[in-house]
C-alpha positions, 0 to 999 in steps of 0.5 A: 912496105919497108923504108929504104935507107939512103946515106947522103951524100948521094951516089949514082949507083944507089940512086939507080936502084931507087924507084918512084913510089919507094919510101926512104929514110935519108941520113947524112948531110943535105943542103937547103935552097929556095928560088932566091938562093938558086938564082944566086947559085946559077949566077955564080956559074954564069960569072965563073965564080965558085959556088958556096958549096960543091953541089956534086952528089948532093941533095938540095932540100927546097925549104925555108926553115923556121927559127929554132926553138930552144933545144931544137936544130930548126923550127918547122921545116916543111917543103916548098913548091918545087916548080919555082926552082925548075928554071935553075935545076937543069944547070945544077944537075949538069954540075953534079947535083944528084937529088932534089926534095920538095913538093909538087910536079917538075917540068919536062926539062927538069925530068929530062935533065934528071934522066941525063944526069942520073938524079932523083926527086924526093917528096917531103911530107907537106903539112908535117913540117914540125914532125919532120924537123925533128929528124934534123939534128943540126943546122948551120947557115953556109951562104946568103944569110941576108936571105933570112929563112931562105939562106942556104943551110947545111942540115945533118939529118937522121932517118929523114922520111921522104918518097921517091917522086921521080926516079933516075929513069924518069918514072913519075908517081904524079903520072904513074900513080893515077893510071895505076889506080884508075877505076873504070867508071863503067865497072 
């Protein structure tokens, strides 16, 4: 299977072509945020304040990168479990966020919001944090530095590998994969 090259920031036309199970290589700018940062982003919206970056057409990677060693942009940068952001994701999707990346399942409310907003959920490879961090060329903190590793970073990435877990139509690898490969125990 050939990797699909995806340029960041995202656009709805390109996302609409992606299907659950596609492997992609992401190149461009992505942002990082975990649950504490998501809580603050939504608080900005609730209070009518400007967010520290415009989420429109962006991809948020659920990661708290380790400190960089000399000669590297970041240390290990493996995905965190996505369900912790489920309470906040629909609100950000309604603001124009088009992509999320982490690991694990998403709840029905998030999936419905993805379908409504034409968004996609990518999976990054857990357990390969040191390897995938090599695809991050630049990292800078853009907000909430007091959160340490959970601060919002802007990553510049080149050929960052990911898998489309849930596409903009709601097709879901976690649901469809087991059915596709199910074996009849009576055979």
